[in-house]
N, C-alpha and C positions, 0 to 999 in steps of 0.2 A: 504493500500500500504506500509506503514511503517513496519507493522508487517511482510508482505511478504518479505521486504528487509532484515530484520534481520533473517528470516528463510532461505533465500537464502545464506546469509553469513555463517550461522551455518552449513548448509548442505554442503557448499564448504569451510569449515574452513581451510583445509590444503592449498588449492589454494590461499585463502585470505592471510594466513600467509606468504606464499612464495612471494606473490606480495608485501606484506609489507616489505620484506627484501630489495626490491629495494629502499625503503625510509630509512630504518634503518641505512645502512652504511653511506649514505650521511649526514643524520642528526647527526649521531654519530660524524662525523668529525666536523660539525658545532658546536655542543654542546661542544665537547672536546676542540676545539680551544678556544672558549670563556671561558670555565672553566679554562683552563691552563693559558691564558693571564690574566684573572681577578684575579686568585690566585697569579700570579707573580706580578701584579701591586699592589695588596693589601700588599704583602710582602715587596715590595720596599717602599711603603708609610710608613709602620711600621718602616723599617730600617732608613729612613731619619728622621722621627720624633723622634725616640729613640736616634739617633746619635746627636741630637741637644738638649738633655736634659740639662737644666740649662742655655741655651743660649737664649737671647732675640733678639739680632741683629747680623747679619753676614755681613762681608765685603769680597768680592771676586773680582777678575778682570773680566772685560767683555772680551769676545772673539769675535773679529771681523770676524775671519775665523774659522770655525769648523775643528778641526784636526781629522784624522782618528782614533786616540786612545782615542778621547773624552776629552783630557786634556785641561786645561785652563792655561793661563799664570800666572806666579808668579808676585809679586809686591814688591817694596822696603819695608824693615822692619821698616824704619824710620817713616812710616805712623802711626805705633802703638803709637808713642809719641803724635801725634796730636789727635788720638782717645781717649787716656787716659785723655786728658785735657778737653774733652767735658763734660758739666754739665749733671749729671744723669748717668754717667758711673760708675758702682760699680767695675767691674773687666773687663779687656780686655787682650786677649792673642793671639799671632800669632801661627800658626800651619802649618805643612807640611803634605800633603796627595798626594803621587805621585806614579805612576806605576813603578814597579821595578821587581826584581827577588828574590825569597826566596828559598834557597837550604838547604837540610838536611845535616847531617854529612857525607854522601857519595857523596855529590855534585849533587844529583838529585833534580829536582824541587818538591816542596811540593804541587803544584797545579796539575791540570790535564787538558790535551787538551787545549781548547781555553779560559779557565777561567783566568781572570786577577789576578795579584798579586800586592799588594800595600805596600809601606813603609810609615808609619805615625809616627807623633811625639806625645809624651805625653804632658800634659799640667796641668794647675791648676785643683784641684779636683772638683771645681764647674762645669767644662766643661767635666769631665770624664764620658762618657756615658757607658763605658764597665764595667762589673764586672769581678772578678777574682775567678773562681771556684777553681783554684789552683795557688799558688804562689803570686807574688806581682809585682807592676810596676818596670820598670828599675830604678836603683839608681846610676848607673855608666855608663861610655861611652862604656863599653864592655858587657852590658846586654841588652836583648831584650825580648819582649813577642810575642806570636803568638796566633791567634784565635784557639779555642779548636778544631773546625772541621778540620782545616788544620793539626793540630798536630796529630789528630787521623788518618787522611789519610796517613801521613808520618811516623806514629808509633814513634812519638817523645815524650819525657817526660822531666820533669824539670831537668836541669843540662846538657842536651845534647847541642851540638854545632850546630848552624845554621849559614848560610852565607847570607848576603844581598848584592845585586848588584844594583847599580844605574848608574850613569854616570862615575864611576871609577871602580877600581878593586874590587873583592869580599872581603868583610870584615867579619871576624868571630865574633860571639856573643854567649854568654852563655844564654840559655833559662831559664828565671827566673819566668815566669808567663804565664798562659793560660787564654785568655779572651773570653768573651761572651757578645753579645749585646742584652740585654733583652731576649725575646723569639724568636728572628728572626734568620733565617738561611741566611748565605751569599751565598748559593748555592755553586759553586765550587771556589769562590774567596778566596784569602788568604790575611791576613793583619798582618804585623809585626810592632810593635811599639818600638821606641827607643827614647832617650832624644832628645829634639828639636835641639840643636847644632849638634848632631850626624846625625840626619835626614837631616839637611841642607847640611852637608858636603857630605854625601853619594849621595844625589840627585843633587849635584852641584848647590844648591840654597843658598849659604852663603850670608847673608845679605838680604834674601828675605823670603816672606811667601806665602803660597797658600791661606790662609784664616785668618781672624781675627774674633774671637768670643767675644761677648760682653754681659755682664750681667748688667741689669739696677738696679739702686737704687730703693728702695721701693717707691711706689707712682708715678713712671715714667713708662708710658706704652711703649711697644715695638714700636708702631707707632711714638710716640713723640721722642723717642731716635733715631729711624731710621732717622727722618727728621733732627735732630740736627747733627748727624754724617755725613749726606750727604753734609752738608755745609762746612765741613773742609777737606774732602778727594778729590783727583783729579777726574776729570770727567771720566777717564778711568776705574774707579772702580764702582762696583755695591754694593749698600747698601740695605739690605732687612731685614725684620723681620725673625725670625727663621722659622715661619710657611710659609712665602712666599718663603724662600729658599728651604724648604722641598718640597713644592708643585711644584716649578719650576724643581727641580732635578727629582722628580717623573714623571713629565710631559715629560721631556727629555728622560727618560728611556722608557716611553710608546711609544714615537715617534720612538725610536731606535728599538723597538720590533715590530713595525708595519709590517716589512717585513715578520716576522714569521707568524703573523696573516693572512696577505694577501696570503701567500704561502699555508697555511693549508686550508684556505677558498676556494682557487682556486681548490685544490684537492677535497674538498667537493662538489664544483660545478660540477666537472667532474663526480663524483660518482652519483650525482643527475641527471645530464644530461643523463648518461647511463641508470639510473633507470627509467627515463621518457619513454624511448623506451620500456622497459620491461612492465611498467604499461600500456602503449598504446596498446601493442601487446596482453596482457592478456585480457584487456577489449574488444578489437576488436574481439578476438576469442570467448569470452563468450557471447558477444552480438549476434554474428553470430549463436552460438549454441542455443541461447534462442529465436530464431526467432518465433518458434511456440508458446512458452510461452507468448511472447509479443503480438503475434497475438490473442491469446486466451483472454488476458487481454483487448485488444482493442475491441474484440467481446463482452466482458462482460461490456463494457462501460467506460473503462479507457481512459482518454484523453492523447494526446501527452505529455502534461506537466507532467502528473503523471508518465508516462513511463520515461521521462527525469529525473524526481526527484528520481525515484527508482535507476537508475544507478549512479547518482551524489551522492546520500546518501551513496551508497556502497563505492564510491571513498572517500568520506569524512571520513567514519569510518575506512577504511584501512589506509588512510593518518594519522588519529589521533592516531591509535594504533601504526603504524610504527614510528611516531614522538616520542611518549612516550617511546617506547622501545629504539629508537635511543638516547634519553636523558640518559637512564640508561647505554647503551653501551658507550656513550660519556663520562660519568663520569669515567668509567674504562679506556677509551682510553686516557683521560687527564693524568691519573697516568702513563699509559704506555708510552706516549710521553715524559713525564718528565723523566722517567727512560732511554729512548733512548738518550735524550739530555745529560743526566748525563754520559751515557756510552761513548759518543763521545767527552766528555770533554767540553760540553757547558751547564753545569748544571745551572738551574735557581733557585733563592731563592724561597722558598715556605713554607707555613705552611699548614693548613688544606685546602682542595679543596673548592673553592668558587663557589656556584651555584646561580647566581643573577637572579632576576625575568626576566630581559632582555633576558637571555639565554633561559629560558623556553618559553617565548613569541615568540622570533624569531624562535626557533626550531619548534614550533607548526605551526606558520604561513607558514614557508618555506615548511615543510613536507606536510601539508594539501594542500597548494597552488600548489605544484608540482603535487601531486596526482590528484587534481581536474582538472588542466589544461591538464594533460596527458590523462585523461579519458573523456575530453569534446567532442572530435570528435566521439569516439565510442558511447557516450551518445546521441549525436544528430542523429547518424545513427539509434539508437534504436527507435527514434520517427517516422522514416519513414516506420516502419513495418506496413503494412495494416492488417485489420482484416482477409482478405482472407488467410494470412500466416498461420493461425491456421489449415487450411485444406491442406496445401501444405507440402510435405516432404522436398523439396529443392527449396526454393525461393530466388533468388538473389535480395538483397535489394540494391538500388542505381542505378545510371545511368552510361552510358558509358562516359558522359561528364567529370566524375571525372578523368579519365585517362588524358584527355587533360589539365584539370586544374592543375593536379599534375605535368605534364611535364613542363608547363609554369612556375609554382612556382619554380620547381627545377632549371630550366635554369636561372631565375632571381636571385635566391639566390646564385647560383654558380658564376654568373658574379659579383654580389655584393661582395661576399667573396674574389674573385680574385682581384677585384679593391681595396678593403681595404688593402690586403696584399701588393700588388704592390706599392700603393701610400705611405704606411708606410715605405717600403724599399727604394724606389726611393727618397722620400721626406726627407730621412735622419733623420727620427724621432727616438729618443732614449729615454731611461728611461721608466717610467710607461705608458705614453701616447702611445708610439710606440708599446710596448708590448701588451697593451690592444687592440689596433687597429688590430694587427696581430692575436691576440687571437679571436677577434670577427669575423675576416675574415675566420679563420680556422673553427669556429663553423658553419658559413654560408655554407662553402664548404661541411662539413660533413653532415649537414642536407640535402643539395642538393643531395649529393650522396645517402643518405638514401631514399629520396623521389623517385629518379630515379632508384634505385636499382631493383625494381620489374621487369623492362624491361630486366634486365641482368640475372635474376634468371633462366629463361627457357633455354637460350643457355648455361649458366654456368653449370646448372644441367645436361644438355645433355652431355657436355664435361667431367665433373667430374664423372658423373654416368656411362659413357660408360665402363670403366674397371670393375666397380662393376657389371654391367649387364652381361658383358661377362664372368666373373669368378664366379659371385654369382647367375647366372641364374635368375629364377623368383623372388627370394628375392631381388636381386639387382635392377631388373626392377621396382618392386613395390616401392622400396625406392626412386628411381629416379623420378618416376611419382608422388609420393606423395609430393616430394619437389617442383615439377612443378605445382601441383594442385592449390595451393594458393600462387602465387608469392609474394604478399604483406606481408603475414605472414612470409614467409621464409626470405624475405629481411629485415624486421624490426628485426627479431631475430638475423640475422647475423650482422645487423648494430650496435647493442649494443656491440657485441664482437669486431667488426671492430674498434670502437672508442677506446676502451681500448688498443687493440694491436697496433693501429696506434700511440697512445701516447707513448707507451713503445718503439716502433721502433724509434720515433722521439727523445726521450730522449737518447736512446742508441747511435744513430748516432751523436747527438749533443755532448754527452760526449766524444765519440771517436774523433770527430773533435777538441774539446777543448784540449784534451790530445795531439793530434798531433800538434796543434798550440803552446802549451807550449813547447813541445820538440823542435819544429823548432826555437822558440825564444832562447832557451838555446843553441842550436847548432849554430845559426846564429849570435847572439849578444854576446856570451861569448866565445871568443877564449881561455881564460884561462881555466886551467884544474880543478881548485879548487874554491869553493864558500864558503865564511864564512857567517853565519847568526846567529841570536839570537836563543837560545834554542827552538826547535820546530818550528822555522820560525815565531815566534810571537813577541818576545821582541827585541828592539834594544840592541846594546852592546857598551861598552866603545870604544872610538876611539883609545885608546892606544893599543888595540888588533892588529890592522893592523900594527902598528909600530913593534910589536914583531914578526909578521909573516915575515916582510920584511928582518929580520936578520937571518932567518932560511936558512941553506945550501940547495941549489937546487931551491930556489925561485928567479926568475928573477925580478918580479914586483908584488906589492900588493897595491891595492887602495880601500879605503872605499867609500861608497856611502851613503849620508844622504838624508833624505826626510823631507819636510814640506808642509803643505797646505797653499797657499797664494792666494790673489786676484791679478790677472793680468789685469789691466785696468777694474776692477770690476767683472771679471769672475774668479770663484774659480778654481784653478788648482793645480796639484801635481808638486812641484818643487824639483829637486834633486841637489845635489852639489857633485863635484868630485875634485880630485887632478889632475890638468891639466898635470903634469909632466908624470904620468904613465897611465892615463885612456885609451889612444888609444891602449896600449899593452894588456889590459884586457877586453876591451869593444868595440864592433864594432857598429859604427853609420852609418846609411844610410842617405845620404845627399840629400836634395832638392835644397838647395842653400848654398854652403859652402864646406869645406873640413876638414880633421883631423887637419890641422894646426890651424883652427879657435878654435878647442877644446883645443889643447895643448897651444895655446896662450891666453886662456881665462883669463881675468883680472877682478879685482873688478869693479863692475858697468856694466859688460857685461852679456848678457844672450843668450844662444842658445835656440831657441824656436821651439816647434813642429809645423809642417805644418798645422795641424787641428786647433790649437789654433791661429796660425798666420792668417789663413783664416777667422776665426770667429771674430778676432779683426781688420782685414783689415790692417795688418802691414807687413813691409818688412825689409830687412837688412838695418841698419842705422837708423831705426825709434826708437823713445823713448817709453818705456812702464813704467807704475808705478806698483810696487809690494807693496801690503799692507800686513803687518804682522798680526799675531794673536792679538797683542796689539793695532792694528790700526795705527801703524807707516807706513809712506809711503816712499818708496825708488825708485829713478829713475834708470832705467837700459836701456842700448842701445842694440838693437838686433844685434848680431854679425854674426849670421848664422841661417839657418832654416834646421832642421832635419826632416826626415820622422818618423812618430810615428804611432803605432797601439794601440789596446785596452790593450795590455799587455806589452807595451814597458817598459823596466827596468828603462830607464832614466826619466820616467814621461813625463810631457808636457813642461818642460823647465829645462835647466842646468845652474847653476851658480857656482862660485868658492867656495871652502871650507871656505876661509876667509870671503867671503860675507855672507855665511850661518851662520857662527859663530857670526859675528858682527851684522848683521841686524836681524837675526831670532833666535839667541841664541840657535841654534841646534848644539850640540857638540857630539852627539852619532851617530854611524854608524848603518844603517839598514842592509847593505849588504857589504861584502868584496869580492873583485875579485882578484884571484891569478893566475899568469902565472909562470910556472916552467921553469928552465933553459933547454936548449936543451940537451936531453940525460938523464935528471933527472928521477929517478924511481918514478912513481906516488905513489905507495903504501908506499914506504919508506919515501918519502917527506911528504905525508899526515900524517903519524904517527909522524914524527918529528914536524910538525906544532901543532898537538894535544898536544904532550908532552910539547912543549914550552909554549903554552897558559895556560895549567894547572900549570906549574911551576911558571908562572908570575901572577897567581891568576885571570885568565879569564875563569872560568869554564862554563860560560853560552854561549860560542861561539861554535856552531856546525861547524865541518869541513867536507864538502861534496865534492865528485868528481861529475862530470856531470851525471854519471849513477845513483848515489845515489839521486841527486837532482831530476832527472826525476822520479825515483821510489817514492820519497816523494810526488811530485805533483800528480802522478797517484793514489797514495793511498788516498790522500785527495779527488780527483775527484770520485774515486770508493766509498768512504764512503758516499759522498753526493748522488751518484747514487743509492746506496743500500736503503737509506731512501726514495728516490723518488719511487723506485720500490715497496717498502712496501705500500706506499700511493696509487700508481696506482693499486696495486693488489686488493684494495677494489672495484674499478670500474670493474675489470675483474671478480671478484667474483659475482658482481651484474649481469653482462652479462651472466655468466654461470648459475646462478639461473634462469634467464630469459629463457635460452635454456631448462633447466629442466622442467620449468612450461609449456612451449610451447609444449614440447614432451608429457608431461602428458595429456594436453588438447587434443592434436592430437590423442593420443591413445584412449581417451574417445570418441572422435568424430568418430573413426574408429572401434568402438566396434563390430558392425555387420560385417564389412569387415574382421576383424581379426578372428571373430568367424567362418565365412564362410570358411576362409583358413584352420582353424583347422579341 
């Protein structure tokens, strides 16, 4: 029987290979995802370990609230004196490493897309992890270095001028060195280094450090020194060995990249789900076509179990071959995905591609498992072939009860799917659990439709085939009748394509709705004609930029908006701050309880809270709430009004005054600036005047957009994401098209005598 199985596969090798395609694409995405993320994780591990060369113990601040930019709070520089006095400390030095902007001599960003840029300080040679392929470290307040990859991207060379932007105006520096960190790649990130006092001034951290690096005396272990240092520093600081710090940072990076892994694996699941329909259909057709063969085997003494084993072994071999080929394709796909991310400005650091044993094992298990499960029902059908089938030309195997069973299963699955979707939406579930429940419900509905679809094939073929029969004559009639001949086969073939196209339609409609929602927010919430934002809409910009804009002719009002993540009575929320004097001129708030006067009269210690957050905290106007900062400090605020918020409200989930934001949260940079023009002012002329004024005052990282340009920018970002989704969904559509081709090939083989008769 085993020999017969291999002969059957070889005799139908092209059919087998095309069936394997249904597995290849899905496994390629699974393998490619794991290869890409494992490679990235390994690269980050290497970066963090190499960056701590010469360091035994690290002191950093704990973050009570995670910020959107991943930053951690700075801490007083005076703590370094306490650390210096600890027994066993050989060398200790403070440093700065903060997100900022790096510009070339033309004022353009040296980075690309969404890749971050950092301003860092130099330090004692013992802690210097970078090497200098060209040049040397900064030796004056007007010199800086830049990582070699960023310099290559921006076509910069030694002696050129770069500008660094932190919380103040852009500052020019002469490029005196190009740096490299071991053999690691930073991806699209860019790092500029200046002397410590300069870095502190640029980033607004005078008298503060982001980190203290410590080297131990000989004979003192990192663990011993860590414990000693922990006894002298405040509780709000974290003291770790260098290895612990590297491991924690690498773990945080892995967690932040989980969304990419989950998203790619979701598309892999879609491709495999579609592929399972193709595999099921191919095995169903081949089992039906081999009825006489199975009947002959039964006549010769083969048992039901042997017949079942024959079909299952075929599935096992096809799944194994498809999985192995999928692994090879996945290796190339990982390189392709990395190139795509680089093209959209989200380059990930990577060295050589990493293929871990886990990737191989998981890919083989999933590929073989999907194939075996998909071929299980056809395999069981093959066991019901009686010996008499060897003498029959057309014997229908199976009973009429199957139709009833299928209908019941379809109805139950459909009801279950609808229930899952409705309860997720009505129950207000959000985040991963809500999306997972809706996804599970959608899968149940799609399977239910696929099971019930055979009942729709005959009437659908009659309607669709009517014009073909009328204008195509006998050929059209034969095509229609053949589609109706085996409704199950037609339905399953169409179901695979249906799923891919349904997902594409859903994504297109969702993206269109999202774009419309963004446009509505811009139109409804921003009465001002001009919006200021950090270059590319990524970085914050110095607060002084808004002051410059306020003085431009034709500007009636300009107000900056700052953001910080804080805990409000224990719940993490996005909090914004505004200038009460001008905010109502440039921003429209929809009120649930309150009015614009509550916003213009906003004082220190007051907060305007969003209705959703207020409901979740069960608070109202006049109640007290406690805001916890990133450093763990707690500040009491009184709810002065309640505004209506939605998922993309510019004001976040709460509004406080600018002075409260600066005093309590140390946030002094604007994320957005809103500008309203004087009545009758020319939009184009005023926009140009604002751009000129900002450049003249050394604020080159501020983008000046009118509403139309802001809409186009948001639409472009949505379309970029949509294009990536379409590419990934195309794999599922390709699988379904392969299924259609295989089905047609098998149908032609089945109709050989009929087609010969027609000739």
